[in-house]
Structures are given as C-alpha cells and as structure tokens.
C-alpha positions as protocol buffer text, in pm:
chain_id: "A"
residue {
  index: 1
  type: MET
  ca { x: 7474 y: 13555 z: 10277 }
}
residue {
  index: 2
  type: HIS
  ca { x: 7286 y: 13760 z: 10529 }
}
residue {
  index: 3
  type: PRO
  ca { x: 7319 y: 14148 z: 10461 }
}
residue {
  index: 4
  type: LEU
  ca { x: 7434 y: 14209 z: 10832 }
}
residue {
  index: 5
  type: MET
  ca { x: 7699 y: 13944 z: 10785 }
}
residue {
  index: 6
  type: ASN
  ca { x: 7835 y: 14086 z: 10462 }
}
residue {
  index: 7
  type: ILE
  ca { x: 7888 y: 14404 z: 10620 }
}
residue {
  index: 8
  type: ALA
  ca { x: 8052 y: 14245 z: 10945 }
}
residue {
  index: 9
  type: ILE
  ca { x: 8307 y: 14081 z: 10726 }
}
residue {
  index: 10
  type: ARG
  ca { x: 8349 y: 14377 z: 10507 }
}
residue {
  index: 11
  type: SER
  ca { x: 8420 y: 14581 z: 10819 }
}
residue {
  index: 12
  type: ALA
  ca { x: 8655 y: 14314 z: 10983 }
}
residue {
  index: 13
  type: ARG
  ca { x: 8860 y: 14306 z: 10677 }
}
residue {
  index: 14
  type: SER
  ca { x: 8893 y: 14683 z: 10668 }
}
residue {
  index: 15
  type: ALA
  ca { x: 9015 y: 14699 z: 11016 }
}
residue {
  index: 16
  type: GLY
  ca { x: 9248 y: 14404 z: 10927 }
}
residue {
  index: 17
  type: GLN
  ca { x: 9421 y: 14604 z: 10666 }
}
residue {
  index: 18
  type: ILE
  ca { x: 9499 y: 14890 z: 10918 }
}
residue {
  index: 19
  type: ILE
  ca { x: 9649 y: 14641 z: 11174 }
}
residue {
  index: 20
  type: LEU
  ca { x: 9843 y: 14457 z: 10918 }
}
residue {
  index: 21
  type: ARG
  ca { x: 9997 y: 14782 z: 10800 }
}
residue {
  index: 22
  type: TYR
  ca { x: 10140 y: 14885 z: 11132 }
}
residue {
  index: 23
  type: TYR
  ca { x: 10221 y: 14521 z: 11219 }
}
residue {
  index: 24
  type: ARG
  ca { x: 10423 y: 14439 z: 10887 }
}
residue {
  index: 25
  type: GLN
  ca { x: 10574 y: 14771 z: 10831 }
}
residue {
  index: 26
  type: GLY
  ca { x: 10704 y: 14812 z: 11197 }
}
residue {
  index: 27
  type: LEU
  ca { x: 10532 y: 15164 z: 11213 }
}
residue {
  index: 28
  type: ASP
  ca { x: 10567 y: 15340 z: 11546 }
}
residue {
  index: 29
  type: LEU
  ca { x: 10309 y: 15277 z: 11788 }
}
residue {
  index: 30
  type: GLU
  ca { x: 10154 y: 15525 z: 12050 }
}
residue {
  index: 31
  type: ILE
  ca { x: 10071 y: 15306 z: 12362 }
}
residue {
  index: 32
  type: GLU
  ca { x: 9858 y: 15428 z: 12624 }
}
residue {
  index: 33
  type: SER
  ca { x: 9763 y: 15209 z: 12971 }
}
residue {
  index: 34
  type: LYS
  ca { x: 9405 y: 15178 z: 13054 }
}
residue {
  index: 35
  type: GLY
  ca { x: 9507 y: 14960 z: 13380 }
}
residue {
  index: 36
  type: PRO
  ca { x: 9742 y: 14696 z: 13486 }
}
residue {
  index: 37
  type: SER
  ca { x: 9851 y: 14510 z: 13168 }
}
residue {
  index: 38
  type: ASP
  ca { x: 9569 y: 14678 z: 12981 }
}
residue {
  index: 39
  type: PHE
  ca { x: 9682 y: 14882 z: 12694 }
}
residue {
  index: 40
  type: VAL
  ca { x: 9548 y: 15072 z: 12393 }
}
residue {
  index: 41
  type: THR
  ca { x: 9722 y: 15213 z: 12078 }
}
residue {
  index: 42
  type: GLN
  ca { x: 9617 y: 15424 z: 11785 }
}
residue {
  index: 43
  type: VAL
  ca { x: 9584 y: 15119 z: 11596 }
}
residue {
  index: 44
  type: ASP
  ca { x: 9298 y: 14991 z: 11814 }
}
residue {
  index: 45
  type: LYS
  ca { x: 9121 y: 15312 z: 11769 }
}
residue {
  index: 46
  type: GLN
  ca { x: 9183 y: 15324 z: 11403 }
}
residue {
  index: 47
  type: ALA
  ca { x: 9061 y: 15001 z: 11339 }
}
residue {
  index: 48
  type: GLU
  ca { x: 8747 y: 15074 z: 11551 }
}
residue {
  index: 49
  type: GLU
  ca { x: 8673 y: 15393 z: 11360 }
}
residue {
  index: 50
  type: ALA
  ca { x: 8694 y: 15197 z: 11048 }
}
residue {
  index: 51
  type: ILE
  ca { x: 8454 y: 14920 z: 11149 }
}
residue {
  index: 52
  type: ILE
  ca { x: 8190 y: 15170 z: 11283 }
}
residue {
  index: 53
  type: SER
  ca { x: 8244 y: 15402 z: 10964 }
}
residue {
  index: 54
  type: THR
  ca { x: 8194 y: 15091 z: 10738 }
}
residue {
  index: 55
  type: VAL
  ca { x: 7867 y: 14969 z: 10908 }
}
residue {
  index: 56
  type: ARG
  ca { x: 7725 y: 15332 z: 10934 }
}
residue {
  index: 57
  type: ARG
  ca { x: 7749 y: 15363 z: 10547 }
}
residue {
  index: 58
  type: SER
  ca { x: 7493 y: 15100 z: 10535 }
}
residue {
  index: 59
  type: TYR
  ca { x: 7317 y: 15116 z: 10875 }
}
residue {
  index: 60
  type: PRO
  ca { x: 7321 y: 15473 z: 10989 }
}
residue {
  index: 61
  type: ASP
  ca { x: 7080 y: 15418 z: 11275 }
}
residue {
  index: 62
  type: HIS
  ca { x: 7231 y: 15112 z: 11439 }
}
residue {
  index: 63
  type: ALA
  ca { x: 7387 y: 15130 z: 11771 }
}
residue {
  index: 64
  type: PHE
  ca { x: 7736 y: 15034 z: 11886 }
}
residue {
  index: 65
  type: LEU
  ca { x: 7934 y: 14893 z: 12179 }
}
residue {
  index: 66
  type: GLY
  ca { x: 8303 y: 14924 z: 12136 }
}
residue {
  index: 67
  type: GLU
  ca { x: 8582 y: 14864 z: 12341 }
}
residue {
  index: 68
  type: GLU
  ca { x: 8749 y: 15204 z: 12267 }
}
residue {
  index: 69
  type: SER
  ca { x: 8452 y: 15427 z: 12198 }
}
residue {
  index: 70
  type: GLY
  ca { x: 8194 y: 15285 z: 12430 }
}
residue {
  index: 71
  type: SER
  ca { x: 7836 y: 15273 z: 12384 }
}
residue {
  index: 72
  type: SER
  ca { x: 7649 y: 15489 z: 12125 }
}
residue {
  index: 73
  type: GLY
  ca { x: 7316 y: 15522 z: 11948 }
}
residue {
  index: 74
  type: GLN
  ca { x: 6999 y: 15393 z: 12058 }
}
residue {
  index: 75
  type: SER
  ca { x: 6856 y: 15081 z: 11821 }
}
residue {
  index: 76
  type: SER
  ca { x: 6719 y: 14729 z: 11831 }
}
residue {
  index: 77
  type: VAL
  ca { x: 7035 y: 14640 z: 11646 }
}
residue {
  index: 78
  type: ARG
  ca { x: 7376 y: 14673 z: 11819 }
}
residue {
  index: 79
  type: TRP
  ca { x: 7723 y: 14599 z: 11696 }
}
residue {
  index: 80
  type: ILE
  ca { x: 7964 y: 14486 z: 11949 }
}
residue {
  index: 81
  type: ILE
  ca { x: 8318 y: 14548 z: 11863 }
}
residue {
  index: 82
  type: ASP
  ca { x: 8669 y: 14461 z: 11985 }
}
residue {
  index: 83
  type: PRO
  ca { x: 8882 y: 14603 z: 11698 }
}
residue {
  index: 84
  type: LEU
  ca { x: 9209 y: 14439 z: 11816 }
}
residue {
  index: 85
  type: ASP
  ca { x: 9171 y: 14161 z: 12072 }
}
residue {
  index: 86
  type: GLY
  ca { x: 9516 y: 14082 z: 12188 }
}
residue {
  index: 87
  type: THR
  ca { x: 9662 y: 14441 z: 12193 }
}
residue {
  index: 88
  type: ASN
  ca { x: 9943 y: 14319 z: 12414 }
}
residue {
  index: 89
  type: ASN
  ca { x: 10047 y: 14048 z: 12162 }
}
residue {
  index: 90
  type: PHE
  ca { x: 10016 y: 14311 z: 11885 }
}
residue {
  index: 91
  type: ILE
  ca { x: 10248 y: 14554 z: 12055 }
}
residue {
  index: 92
  type: HIS
  ca { x: 10516 y: 14288 z: 12101 }
}
residue {
  index: 93
  type: GLY
  ca { x: 10492 y: 14148 z: 11759 }
}
residue {
  index: 94
  type: PHE
  ca { x: 10340 y: 13812 z: 11881 }
}
residue {
  index: 95
  type: PRO
  ca { x: 10132 y: 13701 z: 11582 }
}
residue {
  index: 96
  type: HIS
  ca { x: 9807 y: 13610 z: 11773 }
}
residue {
  index: 97
  type: PHE
  ca { x: 9532 y: 13871 z: 11780 }
}
residue {
  index: 98
  type: SER
  ca { x: 9203 y: 13919 z: 11616 }
}
residue {
  index: 99
  type: ILE
  ca { x: 8900 y: 14149 z: 11534 }
}
residue {
  index: 100
  type: SER
  ca { x: 8565 y: 14048 z: 11692 }
}
residue {
  index: 101
  type: ILE
  ca { x: 8243 y: 14177 z: 11565 }
}
residue {
  index: 102
  type: ALA
  ca { x: 7899 y: 14058 z: 11688 }
}
residue {
  index: 103
  type: VAL
  ca { x: 7547 y: 14176 z: 11596 }
}
residue {
  index: 104
  type: GLU
  ca { x: 7263 y: 14169 z: 11850 }
}
residue {
  index: 105
  type: GLU
  ca { x: 6917 y: 14211 z: 11745 }
}
residue {
  index: 106
  type: SER
  ca { x: 6651 y: 14295 z: 12005 }
}
residue {
  index: 107
  type: GLY
  ca { x: 6900 y: 14157 z: 12286 }
}
residue {
  index: 108
  type: VAL
  ca { x: 6986 y: 13820 z: 12087 }
}
residue {
  index: 109
  type: LEU
  ca { x: 7322 y: 13754 z: 11924 }
}
residue {
  index: 110
  type: SER
  ca { x: 7247 y: 13716 z: 11556 }
}
residue {
  index: 111
  type: GLN
  ca { x: 7570 y: 13730 z: 11367 }
}
residue {
  index: 112
  type: ALA
  ca { x: 7931 y: 13682 z: 11453 }
}
residue {
  index: 113
  type: VAL
  ca { x: 8277 y: 13742 z: 11297 }
}
residue {
  index: 114
  type: VAL
  ca { x: 8623 y: 13699 z: 11444 }
}
residue {
  index: 115
  type: TYR
  ca { x: 8904 y: 13769 z: 11190 }
}
residue {
  index: 116
  type: ASP
  ca { x: 9261 y: 13675 z: 11237 }
}
residue {
  index: 117
  type: PRO
  ca { x: 9443 y: 13908 z: 10991 }
}
residue {
  index: 118
  type: VAL
  ca { x: 9788 y: 13738 z: 11015 }
}
residue {
  index: 119
  type: ARG
  ca { x: 9666 y: 13395 z: 10922 }
}
residue {
  index: 120
  type: ASP
  ca { x: 9380 y: 13565 z: 10703 }
}
residue {
  index: 121
  type: GLU
  ca { x: 9119 y: 13340 z: 10868 }
}
residue {
  index: 122
  type: LEU
  ca { x: 8777 y: 13421 z: 10914 }
}
residue {
  index: 123
  type: PHE
  ca { x: 8553 y: 13262 z: 11168 }
}
residue {
  index: 124
  type: THR
  ca { x: 8164 y: 13340 z: 11121 }
}
residue {
  index: 125
  type: ALA
  ca { x: 7831 y: 13245 z: 11252 }
}
residue {
  index: 126
  type: GLY
  ca { x: 7482 y: 13315 z: 11195 }
}
residue {
  index: 127
  type: ARG
  ca { x: 7204 y: 13222 z: 11448 }
}
residue {
  index: 128
  type: GLY
  ca { x: 7038 y: 12901 z: 11328 }
}
residue {
  index: 129
  type: GLU
  ca { x: 7285 y: 12885 z: 11037 }
}
residue {
  index: 130
  type: GLY
  ca { x: 7600 y: 12697 z: 11185 }
}
residue {
  index: 131
  type: ALA
  ca { x: 7951 y: 12821 z: 11231 }
}
residue {
  index: 132
  type: GLN
  ca { x: 8210 y: 12836 z: 10960 }
}
residue {
  index: 133
  type: LEU
  ca { x: 8579 y: 12886 z: 10894 }
}
residue {
  index: 134
  type: ASP
  ca { x: 8674 y: 13041 z: 10564 }
}
residue {
  index: 135
  type: GLY
  ca { x: 8321 y: 12918 z: 10448 }
}
residue {
  index: 136
  type: ARG
  ca { x: 8356 y: 12563 z: 10568 }
}
residue {
  index: 137
  type: ARG
  ca { x: 8159 y: 12418 z: 10843 }
}
residue {
  index: 138
  type: ILE
  ca { x: 8303 y: 12366 z: 11183 }
}
residue {
  index: 139
  type: ARG
  ca { x: 8212 y: 12170 z: 11498 }
}
residue {
  index: 140
  type: VAL
  ca { x: 8348 y: 12169 z: 11848 }
}
residue {
  index: 141
  type: ALA
  ca { x: 8589 y: 11865 z: 11910 }
}
residue {
  index: 142
  type: PRO
  ca { x: 8424 y: 11527 z: 11969 }
}
residue {
  index: 143
  type: LEU
  ca { x: 8680 y: 11434 z: 12250 }
}
residue {
  index: 144
  type: ARG
  ca { x: 8535 y: 11257 z: 12538 }
}
residue {
  index: 145
  type: ASP
  ca { x: 8833 y: 11184 z: 12756 }
}
residue {
  index: 146
  type: PRO
  ca { x: 8944 y: 11487 z: 12966 }
}
residue {
  index: 147
  type: ARG
  ca { x: 9298 y: 11322 z: 13008 }
}
residue {
  index: 148
  type: LEU
  ca { x: 9352 y: 11397 z: 12638 }
}
residue {
  index: 149
  type: ALA
  ca { x: 9194 y: 11761 z: 12603 }
}
residue {
  index: 150
  type: LEU
  ca { x: 9385 y: 12046 z: 12522 }
}
residue {
  index: 151
  type: ILE
  ca { x: 9247 y: 12343 z: 12705 }
}
residue {
  index: 152
  type: GLY
  ca { x: 9285 y: 12701 z: 12669 }
}
residue {
  index: 153
  type: THR
  ca { x: 9281 y: 12979 z: 12938 }
}
residue {
  index: 154
  type: GLY
  ca { x: 9330 y: 13349 z: 13004 }
}
residue {
  index: 155
  type: VAL
  ca { x: 9527 y: 13494 z: 13317 }
}
residue {
  index: 156
  type: PRO
  ca { x: 9299 y: 13714 z: 13513 }
}
residue {
  index: 157
  type: PHE
  ca { x: 9544 y: 14005 z: 13455 }
}
residue {
  index: 158
  type: ARG
  ca { x: 9301 y: 14312 z: 13526 }
}
residue {
  index: 159
  type: ASP
  ca { x: 9118 y: 14206 z: 13832 }
}
residue {
  index: 160
  type: LYS
  ca { x: 9333 y: 13999 z: 14064 }
}
residue {
  index: 161
  type: MET
  ca { x: 9040 y: 13922 z: 14303 }
}
residue {
  index: 162
  type: HIS
  ca { x: 8989 y: 13564 z: 14166 }
}
residue {
  index: 163
  type: LEU
  ca { x: 9352 y: 13480 z: 14128 }
}
residue {
  index: 164
  type: GLU
  ca { x: 9380 y: 13225 z: 14412 }
}
residue {
  index: 165
  type: ALA
  ca { x: 9062 y: 13038 z: 14278 }
}
residue {
  index: 166
  type: TYR
  ca { x: 9209 y: 13076 z: 13921 }
}
residue {
  index: 167
  type: MET
  ca { x: 9539 y: 12929 z: 14017 }
}
residue {
  index: 168
  type: GLY
  ca { x: 9340 y: 12633 z: 14178 }
}
residue {
  index: 169
  type: MET
  ca { x: 9167 y: 12565 z: 13854 }
}
residue {
  index: 170
  type: PHE
  ca { x: 9512 y: 12598 z: 13667 }
}
residue {
  index: 171
  type: ARG
  ca { x: 9645 y: 12322 z: 13887 }
}
residue {
  index: 172
  type: GLU
  ca { x: 9354 y: 12089 z: 13805 }
}
residue {
  index: 173
  type: VAL
  ca { x: 9388 y: 12151 z: 13429 }
}
residue {
  index: 174
  type: VAL
  ca { x: 9763 y: 12076 z: 13430 }
}
residue {
  index: 175
  type: ARG
  ca { x: 9725 y: 11773 z: 13644 }
}
residue {
  index: 176
  type: ASP
  ca { x: 9450 y: 11596 z: 13479 }
}
residue {
  index: 177
  type: CYS
  ca { x: 9435 y: 11731 z: 13108 }
}
residue {
  index: 178
  type: GLY
  ca { x: 9647 y: 11655 z: 12812 }
}
residue {
  index: 179
  type: GLY
  ca { x: 9775 y: 12042 z: 12777 }
}
residue {
  index: 180
  type: LEU
  ca { x: 9713 y: 12392 z: 12845 }
}
residue {
  index: 181
  type: ARG
  ca { x: 9753 y: 12691 z: 12660 }
}
residue {
  index: 182
  type: ARG
  ca { x: 9750 y: 13068 z: 12712 }
}
residue {
  index: 183
  type: ALA
  ca { x: 9770 y: 13261 z: 12386 }
}
residue {
  index: 184
  type: GLY
  ca { x: 9634 y: 13615 z: 12460 }
}
residue {
  index: 185
  type: SER
  ca { x: 9311 y: 13654 z: 12274 }
}
residue {
  index: 186
  type: ALA
  ca { x: 9008 y: 13540 z: 12423 }
}
residue {
  index: 187
  type: ALA
  ca { x: 8800 y: 13593 z: 12102 }
}
residue {
  index: 188
  type: LEU
  ca { x: 9053 y: 13381 z: 11904 }
}
residue {
  index: 189
  type: ASP
  ca { x: 9043 y: 13112 z: 12187 }
}
residue {
  index: 190
  type: LEU
  ca { x: 8679 y: 13090 z: 12164 }
}
residue {
  index: 191
  type: SER
  ca { x: 8690 y: 13062 z: 11797 }
}
residue {
  index: 192
  type: TYR
  ca { x: 8943 y: 12777 z: 11842 }
}
residue {
  index: 193
  type: VAL
  ca { x: 8713 y: 12607 z: 12070 }
}
residue {
  index: 194
  type: ALA
  ca { x: 8432 y: 12629 z: 11774 }
}
residue {
  index: 195
  type: ALA
  ca { x: 8658 y: 12495 z: 11538 }
}
residue {
  index: 196
  type: GLY
  ca { x: 8779 y: 12197 z: 11750 }
}
residue {
  index: 197
  type: ARG
  ca { x: 9124 y: 12330 z: 11784 }
}
residue {
  index: 198
  type: LEU
  ca { x: 9113 y: 12384 z: 12163 }
}
residue {
  index: 199
  type: ASP
  ca { x: 8883 y: 12134 z: 12364 }
}
residue {
  index: 200
  type: GLY
  ca { x: 8786 y: 12380 z: 12619 }
}
residue {
  index: 201
  type: PHE
  ca { x: 8848 y: 12724 z: 12747 }
}
residue {
  index: 202
  type: TRP
  ca { x: 8783 y: 12927 z: 13062 }
}
residue {
  index: 203
  type: GLU
  ca { x: 8862 y: 13295 z: 13181 }
}
residue {
  index: 204
  type: PHE
  ca { x: 8783 y: 13547 z: 13437 }
}
residue {
  index: 205
  type: GLY
  ca { x: 8666 y: 13896 z: 13401 }
}
residue {
  index: 206
  type: LEU
  ca { x: 8619 y: 13919 z: 13021 }
}
residue {
  index: 207
  type: SER
  ca { x: 8425 y: 14200 z: 12866 }
}
residue {
  index: 208
  type: PRO
  ca { x: 8121 y: 14182 z: 12629 }
}
residue {
  index: 209
  type: TRP
  ca { x: 8332 y: 14289 z: 12325 }
}
residue {
  index: 210
  type: ASP
  ca { x: 8572 y: 13989 z: 12414 }
}
residue {
  index: 211
  type: ILE
  ca { x: 8300 y: 13731 z: 12405 }
}
residue {
  index: 212
  type: ALA
  ca { x: 8006 y: 13826 z: 12209 }
}
residue {
  index: 213
  type: ALA
  ca { x: 8106 y: 13688 z: 11877 }
}
residue {
  index: 214
  type: GLY
  ca { x: 8268 y: 13379 z: 12028 }
}
residue {
  index: 215
  type: ILE
  ca { x: 7954 y: 13280 z: 12229 }
}
residue {
  index: 216
  type: LEU
  ca { x: 7753 y: 13272 z: 11914 }
}
residue {
  index: 217
  type: LEU
  ca { x: 8035 y: 13082 z: 11722 }
}
residue {
  index: 218
  type: ILE
  ca { x: 8035 y: 12790 z: 12005 }
}
residue {
  index: 219
  type: GLN
  ca { x: 7684 y: 12766 z: 12018 }
}
residue {
  index: 220
  type: GLU
  ca { x: 7635 y: 12736 z: 11638 }
}
residue {
  index: 221
  type: ALA
  ca { x: 7934 y: 12470 z: 11646 }
}
residue {
  index: 222
  type: GLY
  ca { x: 7754 y: 12261 z: 11900 }
}
residue {
  index: 223
  type: GLY
  ca { x: 7935 y: 12379 z: 12218 }
}
residue {
  index: 224
  type: ILE
  ca { x: 7850 y: 12465 z: 12572 }
}
residue {
  index: 225
  type: ILE
  ca { x: 7942 y: 12801 z: 12696 }
}
residue {
  index: 226
  type: THR
  ca { x: 7822 y: 12883 z: 13037 }
}
residue {
  index: 227
  type: HIS
  ca { x: 7915 y: 13114 z: 13352 }
}
residue {
  index: 228
  type: LEU
  ca { x: 8188 y: 12994 z: 13549 }
}
residue {
  index: 229
  type: GLY
  ca { x: 7928 y: 12918 z: 13832 }
}
residue {
  index: 230
  type: GLY
  ca { x: 7709 y: 12718 z: 13582 }
}
residue {
  index: 231
  type: GLY
  ca { x: 7441 y: 12949 z: 13500 }
}
residue {
  index: 232
  type: PRO
  ca { x: 7356 y: 13087 z: 13152 }
}
residue {
  index: 233
  type: VAL
  ca { x: 7632 y: 13287 z: 12967 }
}
residue {
  index: 234
  type: GLN
  ca { x: 7569 y: 13669 z: 12982 }
}
residue {
  index: 235
  type: LEU
  ca { x: 7753 y: 13949 z: 12804 }
}
residue {
  index: 236
  type: ASN
  ca { x: 7783 y: 14127 z: 13149 }
}
residue {
  index: 237
  type: GLN
  ca { x: 7932 y: 13852 z: 13334 }
}
residue {
  index: 238
  type: GLY
  ca { x: 8266 y: 13783 z: 13184 }
}
residue {
  index: 239
  type: HIS
  ca { x: 8357 y: 13451 z: 13395 }
}
residue {
  index: 240
  type: ILE
  ca { x: 8302 y: 13184 z: 13125 }
}
residue {
  index: 241
  type: LEU
  ca { x: 8362 y: 12807 z: 13073 }
}
residue {
  index: 242
  type: THR
  ca { x: 8310 y: 12652 z: 12730 }
}
residue {
  index: 243
  type: ALA
  ca { x: 8386 y: 12294 z: 12577 }
}
residue {
  index: 244
  type: ASN
  ca { x: 8185 y: 12007 z: 12423 }
}
residue {
  index: 245
  type: PRO
  ca { x: 7909 y: 11854 z: 12654 }
}
residue {
  index: 246
  type: THR
  ca { x: 8131 y: 11608 z: 12794 }
}
residue {
  index: 247
  type: ILE
  ca { x: 8446 y: 11810 z: 12874 }
}
residue {
  index: 248
  type: HIS
  ca { x: 8230 y: 12099 z: 12989 }
}
residue {
  index: 249
  type: ARG
  ca { x: 8110 y: 11845 z: 13262 }
}
residue {
  index: 250
  type: ALA
  ca { x: 8445 y: 11713 z: 13364 }
}
residue {
  index: 251
  type: LEU
  ca { x: 8587 y: 12093 z: 13411 }
}
residue {
  index: 252
  type: SER
  ca { x: 8281 y: 12201 z: 13593 }
}
residue {
  index: 253
  type: THR
  ca { x: 8315 y: 11916 z: 13834 }
}
residue {
  index: 254
  type: ALA
  ca { x: 8703 y: 12002 z: 13891 }
}
residue {
  index: 255
  type: PHE
  ca { x: 8649 y: 12354 z: 13921 }
}
residue {
  index: 256
  type: ALA
  ca { x: 8344 y: 12338 z: 14152 }
}
residue {
  index: 257
  type: PRO
  ca { x: 8545 y: 12347 z: 14487 }
}
residue {
  index: 258
  type: TYR
  ca { x: 8722 y: 12666 z: 14381 }
}
residue {
  index: 259
  type: ILE
  ca { x: 8421 y: 12851 z: 14256 }
}
residue {
  index: 260
  type: LEU
  ca { x: 8234 y: 12752 z: 14584 }
}
residue {
  index: 261
  type: ALA
  ca { x: 8530 y: 12870 z: 14800 }
}
residue {
  index: 262
  type: ASP
  ca { x: 8562 y: 13211 z: 14615 }
}
residue {
  index: 263
  type: ARG
  ca { x: 8194 y: 13264 z: 14613 }
}
residue {
  index: 264
  type: ILE
  ca { x: 8157 y: 13295 z: 14241 }
}
residue {
  index: 265
  type: VAL
  ca { x: 7818 y: 13324 z: 14158 }
}
residue {
  index: 266
  type: ASP
  ca { x: 7601 y: 13334 z: 13839 }
}
C-alpha cells in the first residue's frame, strides 16, 4: 500500500470514530448555518481536526484544503478534505454520510479515500492502480440501455441560479431512465457510480472537497466524469456529470438543451 494511502485510510477511520460516537450515542449537536440548507456542527470540525492531525504526524510540511478550516500550508502535496459529507443527513439521523479525503501531488489527484462509517465501507483509489471497495476491485456498471439506468443526483440547494435547468434535466431522467435517487452525500454518490451501484450522477455547484476523491475513484473504475458542459472536470468547476461512456453520452444529449439555454459553460 502506498504510504500516502495508508495515512489517508488511518485519517478517515479516525474521523469515522468521532462521527459514530455522536451518531450512535445521540450526543447533543451544536448546529451552525453557513448558508441556505448548509450546516456545520462541532462533529464536522472535530473530524477535520482529527484528519489533519493524523496527516501532520507523518507529513508536517504538506498543505491542506478542508471544508471547515480552508486552505493552509504551501507544498506540492495537498490534502483535500471533507470531514463529513452529508451533514444535513447526519443531523437528522439519516444514515448516509461519508468522509472524503483526496491527495493531490503537483496538481494531479493521486490518492482517494471515501469512508462510510455507518456501513464501514471503504472506497479507495490510487492513480494507475484501479479503484477498490474494502480491498476488492470495482468497476463502473456496464449497462448500455439508459431506460434501465439508476441515476443519482443532488438538488442545487446552495445556489438556485441553475434551478430551472436542473428541473428540466430532472424531468428528462424521470421520463427516460429506470430510476432516480437523491441521497445527500455527493462523495458517496460518486463512489457508488465507481462501484456500479449507480449508473450515473449529476449535480450543480459542488466544491473541491465534495468531488476530489470521487473524481479519481470514477476514473480508476473506468468511468467518465466531466463538467456538465462537456469539458474536462476541474475541482473549481463543480457542475459535474459522470457515468460509463454509453450512459454519459445519453445523459449529455438529453441535458444539452438545458445547458445551452442556461449558458452553462466549461
């Protein structure tokens, strides 16, 4: 196992222990609002502190980009962290949330970990080494018929400027695909695409920490992940579409009129 991956897994499990302690024991939460439908608790902060502390013990000079603590340090190696993706689910006791950790070396994603502490499922990927779930190789679903596809999505709750385009895309999927799911943790949704549990996924307005680990997982699992407008996916452009090549092409075609009308650009 790559040393960076070893530390990433250790960090994710450390954060998972904190999250599960609050979740299972029903401990009081201090909930703050960062914006419309966007919340943070002391659990998010404690989990992120645990991840950074674990990494710094082995790599004190590395840089970080965390959802709660922001950007820190200067290094060719940067850790991109979402300590609790799906905070709203966590607050409500809805058992679908995750820890997302990605390592970026000289601007290239090299290691990815998404950990679901409730199910104790660990999704991992190393560049050029494939993607795994609990040590078993995973691949995107081979499905070729969009009418049978199970597609995931996330409602654009922070920024409503693309809501009309999103609703048009929603109607296309509801009408022409096999099913639609909105579970509330983009990092897990992307992991599910990599594992073949979802046939595709799209969402507007995601942040780098939401998608960094998922991007590498999908790429290493043989999937396609792009900007909704069709260009290469980038961490700072959080409108994303992912699936296997056949389903990605079908969704891109269905979504194109709404992207054009809404002037969603790469």
